[in-house]
Residue frames relative to the residue before (quaternion, step in Angstrom):
aa qw qx qy qz dx dy dz
X 1.0000 0.0000 0.0000 0.0000 0.00 0.00 0.00
X 0.6625 0.5033 -0.3121 0.4587 3.60 0.92 -0.90
X 0.6358 0.5365 -0.3292 0.4468 3.56 0.98 -0.85
X 0.6503 0.5153 -0.3134 0.4620 3.57 0.96 -0.86
X 0.6669 0.4948 -0.3059 0.4656 3.58 0.95 -0.85
X 0.6483 0.5165 -0.3195 0.4592 3.57 0.97 -0.84
X 0.6367 0.5279 -0.3252 0.4584 3.57 0.98 -0.83
X 0.6612 0.4934 -0.3074 0.4743 3.59 0.92 -0.87
X 0.6354 0.5323 -0.3246 0.4556 3.59 1.05 -0.75
X 0.6993 0.4802 -0.2721 0.4543 3.58 0.82 -1.01
X 0.7509 0.3832 -0.2081 0.4960 3.57 1.03 -0.74
X 0.5211 -0.6968 0.3853 0.3073 3.58 1.26 0.39
X 0.4580 0.7172 -0.4126 0.3250 3.57 1.15 0.61
X 0.5143 0.6380 -0.4274 0.3817 3.60 1.24 0.18
X 0.4066 -0.6532 0.5650 0.2979 3.54 -1.14 0.61
X 0.7296 -0.4541 0.2599 0.4404 3.64 -1.18 0.35
X 0.6618 0.4991 -0.3204 0.4585 3.63 0.92 -0.83
X 0.6500 0.5104 -0.3165 0.4657 3.60 0.93 -0.90
X 0.6559 0.5178 -0.3085 0.4544 3.58 0.98 -0.88
X 0.6587 0.5078 -0.3060 0.4633 3.58 0.94 -0.87
X 0.6664 0.4963 -0.2991 0.4693 3.60 0.94 -0.90
X 0.6608 0.5152 -0.3121 0.4477 3.56 0.96 -0.87
X 0.6810 0.4881 -0.2974 0.4578 3.60 0.87 -0.89
X 0.6056 0.5300 -0.3552 0.4757 3.60 1.12 -0.58
X 0.6632 0.4950 -0.2945 0.4779 3.55 0.96 -0.89
X 0.6434 0.5488 -0.3101 0.4345 3.55 1.00 -0.87
X 0.6319 0.5743 -0.3275 0.4045 3.58 1.04 -0.79
X 0.7963 0.3006 -0.1418 0.5054 3.61 1.11 -0.62
X 0.6744 0.4939 -0.2856 0.4687 3.60 1.21 -0.32
X 0.2888 -0.7951 0.5115 0.1506 3.57 -0.25 1.29
X 0.6185 0.5401 -0.3487 0.4519 3.60 1.06 -0.69
X 0.6514 0.5060 -0.3087 0.4737 3.57 0.99 -0.83
X 0.6248 0.5374 -0.3352 0.4566 3.57 1.03 -0.78
X 0.6672 0.5017 -0.2955 0.4645 3.57 0.97 -0.87
X 0.6617 0.4995 -0.3088 0.4662 3.57 0.98 -0.84
X 0.6232 0.5312 -0.3349 0.4661 3.59 1.04 -0.76
X 0.6489 0.5189 -0.3184 0.4564 3.59 0.93 -0.89
X 0.6351 0.5284 -0.3241 0.4609 3.57 1.01 -0.82
X 0.6549 0.5041 -0.3121 0.4687 3.60 0.93 -0.87
X 0.6448 0.5191 -0.3241 0.4580 3.59 0.99 -0.80
X 0.6559 0.5064 -0.3115 0.4651 3.57 1.00 -0.81
X 0.6316 0.5212 -0.3295 0.4700 3.59 1.05 -0.75
X 0.6484 0.5121 -0.3162 0.4661 3.58 0.94 -0.88
X 0.6545 0.5099 -0.3154 0.4605 3.57 0.98 -0.85
X 0.6271 0.5369 -0.3279 0.4593 3.58 1.03 -0.77
X 0.6423 0.5168 -0.3152 0.4702 3.57 0.99 -0.85
X 0.6629 0.5055 -0.3062 0.4596 3.57 0.92 -0.92
X 0.6548 0.5082 -0.3129 0.4638 3.58 0.97 -0.82
X 0.6304 0.5360 -0.3335 0.4517 3.59 1.04 -0.75
X 0.6151 0.5387 -0.3399 0.4647 3.57 1.05 -0.76
X 0.6768 0.4898 -0.2919 0.4656 3.57 0.96 -0.87
X 0.6202 0.5326 -0.3399 0.4649 3.61 1.06 -0.71
X 0.6485 0.5158 -0.3192 0.4600 3.57 0.96 -0.85
X 0.6300 0.5252 -0.3285 0.4684 3.56 1.07 -0.76
X 0.6426 0.5170 -0.3168 0.4684 3.59 1.00 -0.85
X 0.6225 0.5462 -0.3366 0.4483 3.57 1.02 -0.81
X 0.6526 0.5116 -0.3136 0.4626 3.58 0.99 -0.85
X 0.6306 0.5271 -0.3354 0.4604 3.59 1.04 -0.73
X 0.6387 0.5288 -0.3265 0.4537 3.57 0.99 -0.81
X 0.6449 0.5178 -0.3247 0.4589 3.54 0.99 -0.83
X 0.6242 0.5357 -0.3297 0.4634 3.57 1.06 -0.76
X 0.6487 0.5143 -0.3133 0.4654 3.57 0.98 -0.87
X 0.6237 0.5427 -0.3360 0.4512 3.56 0.96 -0.85
X 0.6720 0.5010 -0.3022 0.4539 3.56 0.90 -0.93
X 0.6756 0.5017 -0.2938 0.4534 3.57 0.94 -0.89
X 0.7080 0.4561 -0.2548 0.4751 3.56 1.02 -0.79
X 0.4228 -0.7409 0.4443 0.2738 3.58 1.24 -0.08
X 0.2371 0.7920 -0.5309 0.1862 3.56 1.04 0.71
X 0.6018 -0.5923 0.4000 0.3564 3.54 -1.15 0.62
X 0.6113 -0.5594 0.4102 0.3810 3.56 -1.17 0.55
X 0.5862 0.5882 -0.3762 0.4110 3.56 1.06 -0.65
X 0.6908 0.4397 -0.2757 0.5034 3.58 0.95 -0.85
X 0.6491 0.5623 -0.3183 0.4014 3.55 0.94 -0.92
X 0.7641 0.3777 -0.2016 0.4825 3.58 0.99 -0.74
X 0.2785 0.7420 -0.5484 0.2669 3.57 1.15 0.58
X 0.6067 -0.5602 0.4228 0.3732 3.55 -1.17 0.60
X 0.4015 -0.7478 0.4773 0.2276 3.58 -0.59 1.15
X 0.6444 0.5241 -0.3291 0.4491 3.59 1.19 -0.37
X 0.5381 0.6513 -0.4004 0.3548 3.59 1.20 -0.34
X 0.4863 -0.6636 0.4766 0.3099 3.56 -0.92 0.85
X 0.6156 0.5382 -0.3539 0.4541 3.58 1.12 -0.58
X 0.5982 0.5473 -0.3684 0.4549 3.59 1.06 -0.64
X 0.6973 0.4747 -0.2864 0.4542 3.55 0.82 -0.98
X 0.6039 0.5341 -0.3571 0.4718 3.58 1.10 -0.63
X 0.6750 0.4798 -0.2875 0.4811 3.57 0.92 -0.94
X 0.6395 0.5360 -0.3270 0.4436 3.56 1.00 -0.82
X 0.6307 0.5381 -0.3319 0.4500 3.55 1.02 -0.81
X 0.6463 0.5057 -0.3134 0.4779 3.55 0.99 -0.85
X 0.6308 0.5412 -0.3256 0.4508 3.57 1.00 -0.84
X 0.6610 0.5064 -0.3099 0.4589 3.56 0.93 -0.93
X 0.6931 0.4877 -0.2786 0.4518 3.57 0.96 -0.88
X 0.8263 0.2864 -0.1018 0.4741 3.55 0.80 -1.07
X 0.7549 0.4503 -0.2172 0.4245 3.58 1.09 -0.54
X 0.6870 0.4911 -0.2833 0.4545 3.58 1.21 0.13
X 0.1966 0.8204 -0.5164 0.1470 3.56 1.12 0.58
X 0.6435 0.5478 -0.3204 0.4280 3.56 1.04 -0.76
X 0.7372 0.4045 -0.2219 0.4937 3.57 1.19 -0.52
X 0.6457 0.5347 -0.3220 0.4399 3.60 1.21 -0.15
X 0.2310 -0.7497 0.6029 0.1451 3.53 -1.31 0.39
X 0.7484 -0.4079 0.2644 0.4512 3.56 -1.29 0.24
X 0.5283 -0.6749 0.4199 0.2985 3.56 -0.91 0.95
X 0.7957 0.3459 -0.1632 0.4697 3.55 0.83 -0.92
X 0.8598 0.1480 -0.1185 0.4741 3.52 -1.29 0.62
X 0.2174 0.7829 -0.5509 0.1903 3.55 0.86 0.90
X 0.5400 -0.6298 0.4398 0.3440 3.62 -0.95 0.79
X 0.5955 -0.6048 0.3891 0.3580 3.61 -0.97 0.81
X 0.6548 0.5252 -0.3259 0.4350 3.57 0.92 -0.88
X 0.6600 0.4979 -0.3089 0.4702 3.57 1.01 -0.78
X 0.6209 0.5254 -0.3407 0.4715 3.58 1.06 -0.69
X 0.6138 0.5421 -0.3442 0.4593 3.56 1.01 -0.78
X 0.6838 0.4968 -0.2913 0.4480 3.58 0.81 -0.99
X 0.6571 0.5216 -0.3060 0.4501 3.56 1.11 -0.69
X 0.7980 0.3445 -0.1536 0.4699 3.58 0.90 -0.89
X 0.5975 0.5975 -0.3783 0.3781 3.59 1.13 -0.41
X 0.0788 0.7324 -0.6742 0.0529 3.50 -1.11 0.89
X 0.5327 -0.6370 0.4444 0.3360 3.55 -0.94 0.84
X 0.5230 -0.6474 0.4595 0.3102 3.54 -1.00 0.85
X 0.1973 -0.7568 0.6150 0.1006 3.54 -1.05 0.89
X 0.3124 -0.7774 0.5095 0.1961 3.62 -0.13 1.23
X 0.1975 -0.8067 0.5508 0.0828 3.56 -0.90 0.96
X 0.5554 0.6125 -0.4070 0.3882 3.60 1.22 0.00
X 0.2401 -0.7412 0.6063 0.1596 3.53 -1.30 0.40
X 0.4553 -0.6643 0.5136 0.2961 3.55 -1.14 0.59
X 0.4156 -0.7567 0.4682 0.1881 3.54 -1.13 0.70
X 0.5852 -0.6407 0.3510 0.3520 3.58 1.24 0.26
X 0.5386 0.6091 -0.4247 0.3981 3.61 1.22 -0.02
X 0.7438 -0.4675 0.2389 0.4137 3.56 -1.23 0.52
X 0.7225 0.4551 -0.2700 0.4450 3.60 0.77 -1.00
X 0.6371 0.5317 -0.3322 0.4483 3.60 1.25 -0.25
X 0.4817 0.6829 -0.4448 0.3222 3.62 1.20 -0.20
X 0.6533 0.4992 -0.3105 0.4771 3.57 0.97 -0.83
X 0.6253 0.5445 -0.3347 0.4478 3.56 1.03 -0.79
X 0.6392 0.5298 -0.3263 0.4520 3.57 0.95 -0.83
X 0.6608 0.5007 -0.3032 0.4698 3.60 0.97 -0.86
X 0.6555 0.5106 -0.3056 0.4649 3.58 0.99 -0.87
X 0.6397 0.5324 -0.3203 0.4525 3.55 0.97 -0.87
X 0.6537 0.5106 -0.3120 0.4632 3.59 0.97 -0.84
X 0.6206 0.5329 -0.3352 0.4674 3.59 1.06 -0.74
X 0.6704 0.5023 -0.2954 0.4592 3.56 0.89 -0.96
X 0.7058 0.4771 -0.2719 0.4476 3.58 0.81 -1.00
X 0.6674 0.4782 -0.3013 0.4850 3.59 1.19 -0.46
X 0.5485 -0.6419 0.3806 0.3771 3.58 1.29 0.00
X 0.4996 0.6397 -0.4289 0.3964 3.57 1.26 0.25
X 0.0404 -0.8818 0.4698 0.0050 3.54 0.63 1.21
X 0.6291 0.5312 -0.3511 0.4458 3.60 0.99 -0.71
X 0.6770 0.4684 -0.2932 0.4861 3.59 0.93 -0.83
X 0.5565 0.5867 -0.3848 0.4450 3.58 1.17 -0.55
X 0.6887 0.4781 -0.2714 0.4728 3.56 0.86 -1.02
X 0.6717 0.5098 -0.3017 0.4449 3.58 0.86 -0.96
X 0.6581 0.5113 -0.3102 0.4575 3.58 0.98 -0.82
X 0.6290 0.5229 -0.3271 0.4733 3.57 1.02 -0.79
X 0.6786 0.5066 -0.2918 0.4447 3.58 0.90 -0.94
X 0.6750 0.5041 -0.2914 0.4533 3.60 1.14 -0.54
X 0.5111 0.6562 -0.4169 0.3665 3.58 1.25 -0.17
X 0.5740 -0.5464 0.4603 0.4001 3.61 -1.17 0.43
X 0.6420 -0.5670 0.3544 0.3751 3.58 -1.09 0.69
X 0.5994 0.5754 -0.3593 0.4249 3.59 1.09 -0.66
X 0.7239 0.4045 -0.2351 0.5071 3.58 1.01 -0.81
X 0.6299 0.5833 -0.3244 0.3973 3.57 1.09 -0.76
X 0.6832 0.4957 -0.2790 0.4579 3.58 1.10 -0.74
X 0.3916 0.7181 -0.4619 0.3430 3.55 0.60 1.20
X 0.5126 -0.6705 0.4369 0.3110 3.64 -0.78 0.95
X 0.6738 0.4863 -0.3290 0.4487 3.61 0.89 -0.76
X 0.6277 0.5049 -0.3362 0.4879 3.60 1.17 -0.53
X 0.5962 0.5447 -0.3611 0.4664 3.59 1.06 -0.68
X 0.6787 0.4969 -0.2954 0.4530 3.56 0.88 -0.94
X 0.6436 0.5123 -0.3151 0.4734 3.58 0.96 -0.86
X 0.6739 0.4982 -0.2947 0.4591 3.57 0.90 -0.93
X 0.6609 0.5104 -0.3104 0.4543 3.58 0.91 -0.89
X 0.6780 0.4798 -0.2874 0.4770 3.58 0.95 -0.88
X 0.5998 0.5432 -0.3564 0.4672 3.59 1.12 -0.61
X 0.6373 0.5097 -0.3238 0.4787 3.59 0.99 -0.79
X 0.6290 0.5358 -0.3407 0.4485 3.59 0.99 -0.76
X 0.6636 0.4969 -0.3059 0.4681 3.58 0.95 -0.84
X 0.6760 0.4558 -0.2807 0.5065 3.58 1.20 -0.52
X 0.4558 -0.7103 0.4152 0.3395 3.59 1.37 0.08
X 0.4932 0.6180 -0.4499 0.4152 3.58 1.16 0.57
X 0.0647 -0.8816 0.4674 0.0132 3.52 0.59 1.24
X 0.6213 0.5310 -0.3574 0.4520 3.62 1.03 -0.64
X 0.6270 0.5169 -0.3266 0.4827 3.57 1.09 -0.72
X 0.6315 0.5338 -0.3283 0.4565 3.58 1.01 -0.81
X 0.6364 0.5307 -0.3265 0.4547 3.58 0.97 -0.87
X 0.6383 0.5289 -0.3294 0.4520 3.59 0.96 -0.84
X 0.6593 0.4945 -0.3100 0.4740 3.58 0.98 -0.80
X 0.6807 0.5007 -0.2986 0.4436 3.59 0.85 -0.94
X 0.5716 0.6037 -0.3804 0.4051 3.60 1.15 -0.47
X 0.4877 0.6468 -0.4369 0.3911 3.59 1.23 -0.25
X 0.6552 0.5351 -0.3099 0.4339 3.57 1.10 -0.69
X 0.5243 0.6572 -0.4098 0.3540 3.62 1.20 -0.37
X 0.7959 0.2740 -0.1275 0.5246 3.57 1.03 -0.80
X 0.5566 0.6208 -0.3882 0.3925 3.59 1.26 -0.13
X 0.6091 -0.5230 0.4442 0.3977 3.55 -1.29 0.35
X 0.5605 -0.6136 0.4360 0.3453 3.57 -1.03 0.81
X 0.0002 0.7864 -0.6172 0.0245 3.57 -0.96 0.94
X 0.7355 -0.3913 0.3213 0.4502 3.54 -1.36 -0.03
X 0.7056 0.4851 -0.2564 0.4484 3.59 1.13 -0.66
X 0.4870 0.7127 -0.4190 0.2817 3.59 1.21 -0.38
X 0.6656 0.5163 -0.3194 0.4341 3.60 0.83 -0.95
X 0.6669 0.4989 -0.2995 0.4654 3.55 0.93 -0.89
X 0.6438 0.5264 -0.3193 0.4544 3.59 0.99 -0.82
X 0.6341 0.5272 -0.3295 0.4599 3.60 0.98 -0.82
X 0.6495 0.5251 -0.3093 0.4547 3.57 0.99 -0.87
X 0.7064 0.4496 -0.2769 0.4714 3.58 0.80 -0.94
X 0.5995 0.5450 -0.3603 0.4623 3.58 1.10 -0.59
X 0.6365 0.5194 -0.3203 0.4717 3.58 1.00 -0.83
X 0.6499 0.5104 -0.3148 0.4669 3.59 0.99 -0.79
X 0.6119 0.5382 -0.3463 0.4648 3.59 1.08 -0.68
X 0.6304 0.5208 -0.3314 0.4707 3.56 1.00 -0.79
X 0.6249 0.5321 -0.3343 0.4633 3.58 1.00 -0.78
X 0.6923 0.5058 -0.2832 0.4297 3.56 0.78 -1.07
X 0.7359 0.3906 -0.2213 0.5069 3.58 1.05 -0.73
X 0.4923 -0.7089 0.3870 0.3246 3.57 1.34 0.35
X 0.3954 0.6625 -0.5179 0.3696 3.57 1.10 0.72
X 0.1471 -0.8734 0.4591 0.0688 3.51 0.58 1.28
X 0.6900 0.4811 -0.3015 0.4489 3.60 0.80 -0.95
X 0.6374 0.5121 -0.3261 0.4744 3.58 1.01 -0.79
X 0.6337 0.5303 -0.3253 0.4598 3.57 1.02 -0.82
X 0.6552 0.5147 -0.3117 0.4567 3.58 0.93 -0.87
X 0.6489 0.5192 -0.3183 0.4561 3.58 0.93 -0.89
X 0.6697 0.4969 -0.2963 0.4656 3.56 0.94 -0.92
X 0.6515 0.5116 -0.3083 0.4677 3.60 0.98 -0.87
X 0.6449 0.5183 -0.3162 0.4641 3.58 0.99 -0.82
X 0.6234 0.5268 -0.3310 0.4736 3.59 1.06 -0.74
X 0.6368 0.5348 -0.3182 0.4553 3.58 0.98 -0.88
X 0.6754 0.4845 -0.2907 0.4739 3.57 0.93 -0.91
X 0.6599 0.5322 -0.3044 0.4344 3.57 0.91 -0.95
X 0.7280 0.4363 -0.2358 0.4733 3.58 0.98 -0.86
X 0.4383 -0.7022 0.4633 0.3165 3.60 1.23 -0.10
X 0.1515 0.8136 -0.5325 0.1778 3.55 1.19 0.70
X 0.5856 -0.6037 0.4044 0.3593 3.60 -1.08 0.63
X 0.6703 0.4400 -0.2989 0.5174 3.58 1.28 -0.16
X 0.3310 0.7944 -0.4692 0.1980 3.59 1.24 0.22
X 0.6170 0.5437 -0.3559 0.4439 3.61 1.02 -0.67
X 0.6687 0.4873 -0.2944 0.4782 3.57 0.91 -0.93
X 0.6420 0.5251 -0.3202 0.4578 3.58 1.00 -0.85
X 0.6524 0.5079 -0.3104 0.4690 3.58 0.98 -0.84
X 0.6239 0.5315 -0.3341 0.4654 3.59 1.02 -0.76
X 0.6686 0.4980 -0.3029 0.4616 3.57 0.91 -0.88
X 0.6384 0.5192 -0.3275 0.4645 3.58 0.95 -0.85
X 0.6311 0.5345 -0.3232 0.4599 3.58 1.02 -0.81
X 0.7177 0.4526 -0.2533 0.4646 3.57 0.92 -0.91
X 0.6425 0.5169 -0.3259 0.4624 3.58 1.22 -0.35
X 0.6407 0.5385 -0.3218 0.4426 3.60 1.23 -0.36
């Protein structure tokens, strides 16, 4: 029961009464506090693993572009020597793909750092999750306009969900409707913190970059760095390149 409540809390699925009751219980229950912290650490580990896998794919792309031998390319990705060599490759072997470190145009920074969001949640088979499963399939198939339309057609009780906000905002980004995406991501400004908040802040900052809202982008990136968001390294890199 506690696990189910914690999951609903982290994923922003509690109604106002459930949220109020849970936070009251959380304030006095040390066991619940410990279990919540454990769930947060697990979620963070999953998010970091997704980012590591993305980095691995980038390294493979660099290897292919640089024409490295198959012997090097098929080194064990878990080996510390591979990662040491890969780091050197990234630093010294990608001059053809890099641009000046300082004062890079916002649009170019967006193109360098943007990657489509890869949803990591799964539906649980209960009635209210059936619509989510259909929406997720639309998004993953690249049917972004229908993703947005389907979300908008949901009853307000189901529509008011952080994971749907994130899906909708990212769908707008894929459709190049960045101002619309920003409006959706602003829902997170006043919502309770959830597993999706960090990702939404990151994509909102990228939208500001793409639309040349430089000061807004800087403020958002600075917030990401200050909060130790899982995208803080990327945000710090962008801030460095914008100065």
